[in-house]
Structures are given as C-alpha cells and as structure tokens.
C-alpha positions in Angstrom: -18.9 -22.1 25.8 -21.0 -18.8 25.3 -22.2 -18.3 21.7 -20.7 -15.7 19.5 -22.2 -12.2 19.7 -24.5 -11.4 16.8 -22.8 -9.7 14.0 -23.4 -5.9 14.0 -26.4 -4.9 11.7 -26.3 -1.9 9.5 -28.7 0.9 10.4 -32.1 0.5 8.6 -32.5 2.3 5.4 -34.6 5.3 5.4 -37.5 5.4 3.2 -36.5 8.6 1.5 -32.7 7.7 1.1 -31.6 6.6 -2.3 -30.3 3.0 -2.8 -26.5 3.2 -3.7 -25.5 1.0 -6.4 -21.8 0.4 -6.8 -20.5 1.1 -10.5 -17.4 -1.0 -11.2 -15.4 0.0 -14.2 -12.6 -1.8 -16.0 -9.3 0.3 -15.9 -8.2 1.7 -19.1 -6.2 -0.7 -21.2 -8.0 -3.7 -19.7 -9.0 -5.0 -23.1 -6.0 -3.9 -25.1 -6.8 -3.1 -28.8 -10.5 -3.4 -28.1 -10.4 -0.2 -26.1 -11.9 2.9 -28.0 -9.3 5.1 -29.6 -11.4 8.2 -30.0 -14.5 9.8 -28.2 -17.9 8.3 -29.0 -19.2 8.9 -32.5 -15.9 10.6 -33.5 -13.8 8.8 -36.4 -9.9 8.9 -36.8 -10.2 12.6 -38.8 -12.3 13.9 -35.8 -15.6 14.0 -37.7 -18.8 13.2 -36.1 -20.0 9.8 -37.5 -23.8 9.9 -38.3 -26.6 8.2 -40.2 -30.0 9.1 -40.7 -31.2 7.1 -37.6 -28.9 9.1 -35.3 -29.8 12.6 -37.0 -33.6 11.7 -36.7 -33.0 10.7 -33.0 -31.3 13.8 -32.1 -33.6 16.0 -33.7 -36.4 14.2 -31.9 -35.0 14.0 -28.5 -31.2 14.9 -27.7 -31.3 13.2 -24.5 -32.5 10.0 -26.1 -29.8 10.2 -28.6 -27.1 10.5 -25.8 -28.5 7.5 -23.9 -28.7 5.5 -27.1 -25.4 6.4 -29.0 -23.1 8.0 -26.4 -23.8 6.2 -23.4 -24.7 3.1 -25.3 -27.4 2.0 -22.9 -28.9 -1.1 -24.4 -32.5 -1.3 -25.9 -35.0 -4.1 -26.1 -35.6 -6.0 -29.3 -39.1 -5.7 -30.3 -41.6 -7.7 -32.6 -42.0 -4.6 -35.1 -38.3 -4.2 -35.4 -37.7 -7.8 -35.9 -40.6 -8.0 -38.5 -39.0 -5.2 -40.3 -35.5 -6.7 -40.3 -36.9 -10.1 -41.3 -38.7 -8.6 -44.4 -35.6 -6.4 -45.4 -33.3 -9.4 -45.2 -35.6 -11.4 -47.5 -35.9 -8.7 -50.0 -32.1 -8.2 -50.1 -31.5 -11.8 -50.7 -34.3 -12.0 -53.5 -32.9 -8.9 -55.3 -29.5 -10.4 -55.1 -30.7 -13.2 -57.2 -32.3 -11.3 -59.8 -30.0 -12.5 -62.6 -30.1 -14.3 -65.1 -34.0 -14.4 -64.4 -36.3 -13.3 -61.7 -36.8 -15.8 -59.0 -40.1 -17.3 -58.3 -42.1 -16.5 -55.0 -40.9 -19.7 -53.5 -37.4 -18.2 -53.3 -38.6 -15.2 -51.7 -40.4 -17.1 -49.1 -37.3 -19.3 -48.5 -35.3 -16.2 -48.1 -37.8 -15.1 -45.4 -37.5 -18.5 -43.7 -33.7 -18.2 -43.7 -33.4 -14.8 -42.6 -36.1 -14.6 -40.0 -35.1 -12.6 -37.0 -36.3 -14.3 -33.9 -35.1 -11.9 -31.2 -38.2 -9.6 -31.1 -40.5 -12.5 -30.6 -39.1 -14.4 -27.7 -41.7 -13.3 -25.2 -44.5 -13.9 -27.5 -46.8 -17.1 -27.4 -46.0 -19.5 -30.4 -49.3 -18.5 -31.9 -48.4 -14.8 -31.8 -45.1 -15.7 -33.4 -46.8 -17.7 -36.2 -49.1 -14.8 -37.0 -46.2 -12.5 -37.3 -44.7 -15.1 -39.6 -47.7 -15.8 -41.8 -48.2 -11.9 -42.0 -44.5 -11.4 -43.4 -45.1 -14.3 -45.9 -48.6 -12.5 -47.0 -46.5 -9.2 -47.6 -44.0 -10.9 -49.7 -46.3 -12.7 -51.8 -48.0 -9.2 -52.6 -44.6 -7.8 -53.3 -43.6 -10.6 -55.7 -47.2 -10.6 -57.5 -46.7 -6.9 -58.1 -43.5 -7.1 -59.9 -41.0 -4.3 -61.2 -40.8 -2.0 -64.0 -39.9 -4.0 -66.9 -37.1 -1.7 -68.1 -35.2 -1.7 -64.6 -32.5 -4.0 -63.3 -31.2 -4.0 -59.7 -27.5 -2.9 -59.4 -27.1 -2.8 -55.7 -28.9 -3.9 -52.4 -27.9 -2.6 -48.9 -25.4 -0.4 -50.8 -23.1 0.8 -48.1 -21.9 4.5 -48.1 -19.7 6.9 -46.1 -20.3 10.5 -47.4 -18.2 13.4 -45.7 -19.6 16.7 -45.1 -17.4 19.6 -44.9 -14.7 18.0 -42.7 -17.3 18.0 -39.8 -19.2 15.0 -40.2 -19.6 11.7 -42.1 -23.0 10.1 -42.9 -22.9 6.4 -43.0 -25.6 3.9 -43.9 -26.9 1.6 -46.6 -29.3 2.0 -49.3 -32.0 -0.9 -49.5 -31.9 -1.0 -53.3 -30.7 0.8 -56.4 -31.9 0.1 -59.8 -30.8 1.3 -63.1 -33.3 1.7 -66.3 -32.8 1.3 -70.0 -31.4 5.1 -70.2 -28.9 4.4 -67.5 -30.8 6.6 -64.9 -30.6 5.5 -61.3 -33.6 4.9 -59.0 -33.3 4.6 -55.2 -35.8 2.5 -53.3 -36.0 2.1 -49.6 -38.4 -0.3 -47.9 -40.8 0.7 -45.1 -42.6 -1.9 -43.0 -45.1 0.2 -41.2 -48.8 -0.2 -41.4 -49.4 2.9 -43.2 -48.1 4.8 -46.3 -47.1 8.4 -46.1 -48.5 11.1 -48.4 -46.4 12.2 -51.2 -45.6 15.5 -49.8 -44.0 13.8 -46.8 -42.0 11.5 -49.0 -40.7 14.5 -50.9 -39.6 16.2 -47.6 -37.9 12.9 -46.4 -34.4 13.7 -45.0 -33.6 10.0 -45.4 -34.2 10.0 -49.2 -32.3 13.3 -49.6 -29.3 11.7 -47.8 -29.8 8.6 -49.9 -29.8 10.8 -53.1 -26.5 12.3 -52.1 -25.0 9.0 -51.3 -25.9 7.6 -54.6 -23.9 10.7 -56.2 -21.2 9.8 -53.9 -21.1 6.4 -55.0 -21.9 6.6 -58.8 -20.9 10.1 -59.5 -24.5 11.3 -60.3 -27.9 11.8 -58.6 -30.6 9.3 -59.0 -33.6 10.3 -61.2 -36.0 9.3 -58.6 -36.3 8.1 -55.1 -39.0 6.2 -53.6 -40.4 4.7 -50.4 -41.9 1.1 -50.9 -44.3 0.7 -48.2 -44.5 -3.1 -48.4 -47.2 -3.8 -45.8 -50.1 -1.8 -47.4 -48.5 -2.4 -51.0 -48.0 1.2 -52.0 -44.9 2.8 -53.6 -44.4 6.5 -53.5 -42.0 8.0 -56.0 -40.8 11.5 -56.3 -38.2 12.9 -58.8 -34.9 13.9 -57.3 -35.5 17.5 -58.3 -38.3 17.7 -55.8 -35.8 17.1 -53.0 -34.2 19.9 -50.7 -30.7 18.7 -50.8 -29.4 21.9 -49.3 -31.7 21.2 -46.4 -30.3 17.9 -45.8 -26.5 19.3 -45.9 -27.6 21.8 -43.4 -29.3 19.3 -41.1 -26.1 17.1 -41.1 -23.8 20.2 -40.1 -26.1 21.3 -37.6 -26.6 18.1 -36.0 -22.7 17.5 -35.8 -22.2 21.0 -34.2 -24.9 20.5 -31.7 -23.4 17.1 -30.7 -20.1 18.6 -30.4 -21.4 20.9 -27.6 -22.3 17.8 -25.6 -25.6 19.4 -24.7 -28.3 16.9 -24.8 -31.5 18.3 -23.3 -34.7 16.3 -22.9 -37.5 16.9 -25.5 -40.7 15.3 -24.2 -42.9 14.3 -27.1 -45.4 11.6 -28.4 -42.6 8.9 -28.8 -41.7 8.8 -25.3 -44.1 6.2 -24.7 -42.0 3.8 -26.8 -38.7 5.0 -25.4 -36.7 2.3 -23.7 -34.8 4.8 -21.6 -37.9 6.6 -20.2 -37.6 5.2 -16.6 -34.2 6.9 -16.2 -35.1 10.2 -18.1 -35.3 13.4 -16.0 -38.1 14.6 -18.0 -40.5 12.1 -16.4 -41.2 11.0 -12.8 -39.5 7.8 -12.8 -40.2 5.6 -9.8 -38.5 2.7 -11.5 -35.3 4.8 -12.3 -33.3 3.3 -9.5 -34.3 -0.2 -10.3 -33.4 0.5 -14.1 -30.1 1.8 -13.2 -29.3 -1.3 -11.2 -30.2 -3.4 -14.1 -28.0 -1.6 -16.4 -25.1 -1.8 -13.9 -25.6 -5.7 -13.7 -25.8 -5.8 -17.5 -22.6 -4.1 -17.8 -20.9 -6.4 -15.3 -22.2 -9.3 -17.3 -20.8 -8.0 -20.3 -17.4 -7.2 -18.9 -17.2 -10.7 -17.7 -18.0 -12.1 -20.8 -15.7 -9.9 -23.0 -13.0 -10.6 -20.4 -13.5 -14.4 -21.0 -13.4 -14.0 -24.8 -10.3 -11.9 -24.9 -8.6 -14.3 -22.7 -9.7 -17.2 -24.9 -8.5 -15.3 -27.9 -5.1 -14.6 -26.4 -4.6 -18.2 -25.4 -5.5 -19.2 -29.1 -3.1 -16.9 -30.5 -0.4 -18.3 -28.4 -1.3 -21.8 -29.2 -1.1 -20.8 -33.0 2.3 -19.3 -32.4 3.6 -22.4 -30.7 2.3 -24.6 -33.6 3.7 -22.3 -36.2 7.1 -22.7 -34.5 6.8 -26.5 -34.6 5.9 -26.7 -38.2 8.6 -24.0 -39.1 6.2 -21.6 -40.3 7.5 -18.5 -38.5 7.7 -15.7 -40.8 
C-alpha cells in the first residue's frame, strides 16, 4: 500500500509580511452581570471618573493613558511600586492603632512584615529582596523616631473620597492621612517613597495636594490648614499652607482632562518617562521591533484571563444553584 501523500504545506512567510495573531473575543453577555454597563472611565451619571494618577498620566502622555485606563493593558509589578505599597500599608496600620497611646516601633515593623507586597520582587534574588526589606525597616525606624507634633491626632487613614466637578467629572482617591490639631484645624499628609524630597515650590504647586485639599473640604466641610508631603525615605517633611495652593487651577485641570478624554484623541507624547513605560514596545512613537511579539503576548494573556473568568463564573453559578437547593431542603426560601 502506497503511503499517504504529504500534507500540503502553507507558502513560506515573507520576511517583510506581518505575522497575524487571531484576536478572539467573548460575545457581549457572556459573563452576565460582570459585563461593563458603561463606556470605560464613565460612571452611571455620564461623568468621567478620574484620579490624580489618571490626570497626571494623561497630561504626561495621552497614549499611555489610553493603553493603561481605556485599553486596560496589563502593567508589570516593580520593586519600587511594591516597596512603596508596603511602606504605605505599614504606616496606615500604625496610625490606625494610635489610640489610646502611640504604638512602639515593634508594632510598626510588625505591620511592615504583615503587609509586605511580594509581587514586585519575585524576579529578584533572595539577597536583593532582603536588602529591600531591610531598607524599609530602616525607613520606618527613622519615621517612628521622628514622632509627630504633640498637639495632633490622626482622624483618618486612607480616607476615600469621590468629589464631583460640574457634572462633567468625578475625582476619586484616598488621602494617606488626615490629622486634627488642638484648634480643630485639619492637616493633610501624603507619603512619598522616592529617594529625593521635592523643593517647597514644587510642593506648593502640587496638583495632587490641591485635589486632596478639595477632597478634604468635600469630606469635612472645610479646607485643611496645611498640606504636607512626607518623603519618608530621605526623612523630610515639606509643609505648605492651604492658601498657597492654586485650587482654581486644580479644578481647571480636572475639567480640561475630562473634556479631552471625551474626544477620544490620545496622541503620543514622547518624554523622559518613556524609558520606564510598560507599553513602549507597541507605541507608534518608537521603532518597536518587539511590537508584534508584545501584541501576541497580550492576546495570550487576554485568553488566559477569559478562561479563568469563565471557570470562576461557572463555579459561582454552580454554588448559587447549590445554595438554592439547600435553602429549599431546609425550608429557608423567602
């Protein structure tokens, strides 16, 4: 018996032709109530939902904003981000325990241990991970030794806010710490974990602190007396009076950013931060020989997430059905 003829082979791929990657999508309604009910970044009232980070990203590079917050392309965890998250978490837990008396430094270091964010360190060696952890311990020991003003007490940590702006936008976020002094004046504190402190002029011009001042007014009915950036790594606190902030400019920045986003125009703006952008391989502002490979990896990640979500939704529905059967058997139906 003669062997089967060889299968027909596709023509060889030309060197200059793009490799096609199939993009599979789940039909609308596949995941039921988990499906988005409004366009990206838009709430039920039609307002653009912003934060300081989103505004800052858009003003720095609209295309990066689109990739991150509209297209929702994933970003990689980094040691710097995980270090900052860990220190913030420890300080939040520490100040939440301030009453009836200030906890000792051991409590602060225990909060660091309990809240250590490992995600950004997984690709580092053990020695490198230990070095980051010991550095965080050193930073927090200095913070505890510094102490706080004796006439203040912390009234809120990670104070969540949602501040509307002229029916066009809503700015959301959380303030690291809000203190009150003996005269019932409020003081906003935001932690920074960068290596260097900023000059006072930059702090006074901080859009973030201006938004936090407006958020404080929204939450408590009055503006804070001062706003501060606490640069915990160099152990420097820079404080300015609220009167030095340009709150009108902050309002304008919110409304201008919301209006620009509504146009759906996201031009590229090459700048010094491009080197650290996770999306540079696919950005049209750069020659991106790795763009095709990066796109293929994103397609694969989307497929993996779709499979995971499908499994979780199926398991949830099965559990809900099981609970309904148990409720019927136990006579617990409403």
